[in-house]
C-alpha positions in Angstrom: 0.0 0.0 0.0 1.2 3.5 -0.9 2.5 5.5 2.1 0.2 8.5 2.7 3.1 10.6 3.8 4.8 9.9 0.5 1.6 11.0 -1.3 1.4 14.2 0.7 5.1 15.0 0.1 5.0 14.2 -3.6 5.9 16.8 -6.1 2.8 18.9 -6.8 3.6 18.6 -10.5 4.0 14.9 -11.2 5.9 13.9 -14.3 3.8 13.6 -17.4 2.9 10.0 -18.5 2.0 8.7 -21.9 -1.5 8.4 -20.6 -1.8 11.9 -19.2 -5.0 12.8 -21.1 -6.7 9.6 -19.9 -5.7 10.4 -16.3 -7.1 13.9 -16.5 -10.3 12.5 -18.0 -10.5 10.0 -15.1 -10.2 12.8 -12.6 -13.6 14.1 -13.9 -15.3 10.9 -12.8 -16.9 10.3 -16.2 -19.3 7.6 -15.1 -20.7 9.9 -12.4 -20.7 12.8 -14.8 -22.8 10.7 -17.1 -25.5 10.9 -14.5 -25.1 14.6 -14.4 -25.4 14.9 -18.2 -28.5 12.7 -18.3 -30.3 14.3 -15.3 -29.5 17.9 -16.4 -30.7 17.2 -19.9 -33.9 15.6 -18.6 -34.5 18.6 -16.3 -34.0 21.0 -19.3 -36.4 19.1 -21.5 -39.0 18.8 -18.8 -38.7 22.5 -17.8 -38.9 23.9 -21.3 -42.2 25.8 -21.9 -42.1 24.8 -25.6 -40.2 22.3 -27.6 -36.6 22.2 -26.3 -34.0 23.4 -28.9 -30.8 21.3 -29.2 -28.1 23.9 -29.0 -29.5 25.8 -25.9 -29.9 22.4 -24.2 -26.4 21.4 -25.1 -25.0 24.6 -23.7 -26.9 24.1 -20.4 -25.8 20.5 -20.1 -22.2 21.3 -21.0 -22.0 24.1 -18.4 -23.5 21.8 -15.7 -21.2 18.9 -16.6 -18.1 21.2 -16.5 -19.1 22.4 -13.0 -19.7 18.8 -11.8 -16.4 17.7 -13.3 -14.5 20.5 -11.7 -16.0 19.7 -8.4 -15.0 16.1 -8.8 -11.4 17.0 -9.6 -11.1 19.4 -6.7 -12.6 16.9 -4.3 -10.0 14.3 -5.3 -7.2 16.9 -4.7 -8.5 17.3 -1.1 -9.0 13.6 -0.5 -5.8 12.3 -2.2 -4.4 11.1 1.2 -7.5 9.1 2.1 -7.9 7.8 -1.4 -4.4 6.4 -1.1 -5.6 4.2 1.8 -8.6 2.6 0.1 -8.3 -0.3 -2.3 -11.0 1.0 -4.7 -9.4 4.5 -5.0 -5.7 4.1 -4.5 -5.0 3.7 -8.2 -6.6 7.1 -9.1 -4.3 9.5 -10.8 -3.6 11.7 -7.7 -2.8 9.1 -5.0 -0.9 7.0 -7.6 1.3 10.1 -8.5 0.4 10.2 -12.2 -1.0 13.8 -11.8 0.3 16.4 -9.5 -2.0 18.2 -7.0 -1.2 21.6 -8.4 -2.0 20.5 -12.0 -5.2 18.9 -10.9 -6.2 22.0 -8.9 -5.7 24.2 -11.9 -7.6 21.8 -14.1 -10.5 21.6 -11.6 -10.7 25.3 -11.2 -10.6 25.9 -15.0 -13.5 23.4 -15.5 -15.5 25.0 -12.7 -15.1 28.5 -13.9 -15.8 27.5 -17.5 -19.0 25.8 -16.5 -20.2 28.7 -14.5 -19.4 31.1 -17.3 -21.3 29.0 -19.8 -24.4 28.9 -17.6 -24.2 32.6 -16.7 -23.9 33.8 -20.3 -25.8 31.2 -22.3 -28.7 30.3 -19.9 -29.5 32.5 -16.9 -28.1 33.7 -13.6 -30.4 31.4 -11.6 -29.0 28.3 -13.2 -25.4 29.6 -12.7 -26.2 30.4 -9.0 -27.5 26.8 -8.5 -24.3 25.5 -10.1 -22.2 27.7 -7.8 -24.2 26.3 -4.9 -23.2 22.8 -6.1 -19.5 23.8 -5.9 -19.7 25.5 -2.5 -21.7 22.8 -0.7 -19.8 19.9 -2.3 -16.3 21.3 -1.7 -16.5 23.6 1.3 -19.2 21.8 3.4 -19.5 18.1 2.3 -15.9 17.2 1.5 -14.4 18.2 4.9 -17.6 17.0 6.7 -17.1 13.4 5.4 -14.2 13.0 7.9 -16.4 14.1 10.8 -19.9 12.6 10.7 -22.1 10.2 8.9 -24.6 13.1 8.4 -22.3 14.2 5.5 -24.2 11.7 3.3 -27.3 13.9 3.6 -25.3 17.0 2.9 -23.6 15.5 -0.1 -27.0 14.5 -1.5 -27.8 18.2 -2.0 -25.2 19.0 -4.7 -25.8 15.6 -6.1 -29.5 16.4 -6.7 -29.0 19.9 -8.2 -28.2 18.9 -11.9 -31.8 18.3 -12.9 -32.8 21.5 -11.2 -30.1 23.4 -13.0 -31.3 22.0 -16.3 -34.9 22.9 -15.4 -34.1 26.5 -14.5 -31.9 26.9 -17.5 -35.0 26.3 -19.8 -37.8 27.4 -17.5 -36.3 30.5 -15.9 -37.6 29.7 -12.4 -37.8 26.7 -10.1 -41.5 26.1 -9.3 -42.9 22.8 -8.0 -42.0 20.7 -11.1 -38.3 21.6 -10.8 -38.3 21.1 -7.0 -39.8 17.7 -7.5 -36.9 16.7 -9.8 -34.5 17.8 -7.1 -36.3 15.9 -4.4 -36.5 12.7 -6.4 -32.7 12.7 -7.0 -32.0 13.7 -3.4 -34.1 10.8 -1.9 -32.8 8.3 -4.4 -29.2 8.9 -3.4 -29.6 7.7 0.2 -30.4 4.1 -0.5 -27.8 4.1 -3.3 -25.2 5.5 -0.9 -26.1 3.1 1.9 -25.5 0.1 -0.4 -22.1 1.5 -1.4 -21.2 2.3 2.1 -22.0 -1.3 3.2 -20.1 -2.9 0.3 -17.0 -0.7 0.9 -17.3 -0.5 4.7 -13.8 -1.9 5.2 -12.2 0.7 2.9 -14.1 3.5 4.6 -13.0 2.2 8.0 -9.4 2.1 6.9 -9.7 5.7 5.7 -11.6 6.6 8.9 -14.7 7.9 7.2 -17.5 7.6 9.7 -20.1 6.1 7.3 -23.0 4.4 9.0 -21.9 0.8 8.4 -18.5 1.8 9.9 -19.8 3.4 13.1 -22.5 0.7 13.4 -21.2 -2.5 11.9 -24.5 -4.4 12.4 -26.0 -2.2 9.7 -29.3 -1.6 11.4 -29.3 2.2 10.9 -28.0 1.9 7.3 -30.8 -0.5 6.5 -33.4 1.7 8.2 -32.2 4.8 6.3 -32.4 2.9 3.0 -36.0 1.8 3.6 -37.2 5.2 4.9 -35.7 7.2 2.0 -36.8 4.6 -0.6 -40.4 4.8 0.8 -40.4 8.6 0.8 -39.2 8.4 -2.8 -42.4 6.7 -3.9 -44.9 9.6 -3.3 -42.3 12.1 -4.3 -41.7 10.5 -7.6 -45.4 10.8 -8.4 -45.3 14.6 -8.0 -44.4 15.4 -11.7 -47.8 13.8 -12.7 -49.7 15.6 -10.0 -48.4 19.0 -11.2 -48.9 18.3 -14.9 -45.2 17.8 -15.9 -46.0 14.1 -16.9 -49.1 12.1 -17.6 -50.7 9.0 -16.2 -48.4 6.5 -17.9 -45.5 7.9 -16.0 -47.5 7.7 -12.7 -48.0 4.0 -13.2 -44.4 3.4 -14.1 -43.1 5.4 -11.2 -45.4 3.5 -8.8 -44.1 0.1 -10.0 -40.5 1.2 -10.0 -40.9 2.6 -6.5 -42.4 -0.6 -5.2 -39.4 -2.6 -6.5 -36.9 -0.1 -5.0 -38.6 -0.3 -1.6 -38.6 -4.1 -1.8 -34.8 -4.1 -2.5 -34.2 -1.6 0.4 -36.3 -3.8 2.7 -34.3 -6.9 1.7 -31.1 -5.1 2.5 -32.4 -3.8 5.8 -33.5 -7.4 6.7 -30.5 -9.4 5.5 -27.7 -6.8 5.8 -25.2 -8.7 3.7 -23.2 -8.1 0.6 -25.7 -9.8 -1.7 -28.6 -7.7 -0.6 -26.5 -4.5 -0.7 -25.3 -5.4 -4.2 -28.9 -6.0 -5.3 -29.9 -2.6 -3.9 -27.0 -0.9 -5.6 -27.7 -2.4 -9.0 -31.4 -1.8 -8.5 -30.8 1.9 -7.8 -28.7 2.4 -11.0 -31.5 0.7 -13.1 -34.3 2.6 -11.3 -33.1 6.1 -12.1 -32.6 6.0 -15.9 -35.9 4.1 -16.3 -37.6 6.9 -14.3 -36.1 9.6 -16.4 -37.0 7.8 -19.6 -40.6 7.4 -18.4 -40.8 11.1 -17.6 -39.5 12.2 -21.0 -41.7 9.8 -23.0 -44.8 10.8 -21.0 -44.0 14.5 -20.7 -47.3 16.5 -20.7 
């Protein structure tokens, strides 16, 4: 295992490797940013008062994705010491020494400022303000809070849920109930998703001294309870778009069915509290969300 002191003392400008571009791309967490792109595009489409135009939507999604990517890079700069301790993160470009912390910081800041500039000049100031909120909460509140308390999971879910609201406000110009419901859906979805991840990687989190619920309470009772409560709260919340006229009755039926399955997976995890049930909840969560977005888009009122 790589010595954390060696990581901290490493040259802030690591030597360039033949795979430098791939390393910088990896710093943006492309798989996570894929969710940002999809959810912000969905929010833009659902919030548009008329048929959404491709280029304005592309600008809004690009700005949102740049801000999210910048936040991901800067988060990894801050957490490079703890990333070096965990098996699933120690080969990332920063703890592995393939990218220096100064280079990564400049890259993350450039992405963040570019994204904010795109949103401010090509969409509206409200969308840019929400994107700025994403940066502030994620980097200044959530990231240091992760080392202190398990409540950081709830705080981290706030910036994680903002992309669809940014997309909505970029096209709609205001938040309203429809936009707020998209935020609430993604906020609530994240907690069962995170509980499954925290359980599966509880040994890694314990090694890095992150006080995730499965670390501070190894029996997993609280983690299971949180998964069930938030999955259950997600069911009526996911129906709100139909109730306020954003989607039709077909979406209502699909959301009800998907919510029932999600609650069942969360209940199974809470009852069994083992890797198999956590893995089922994790994979169920990553199937649930895109299906919900597709149902919204196809049945947009």
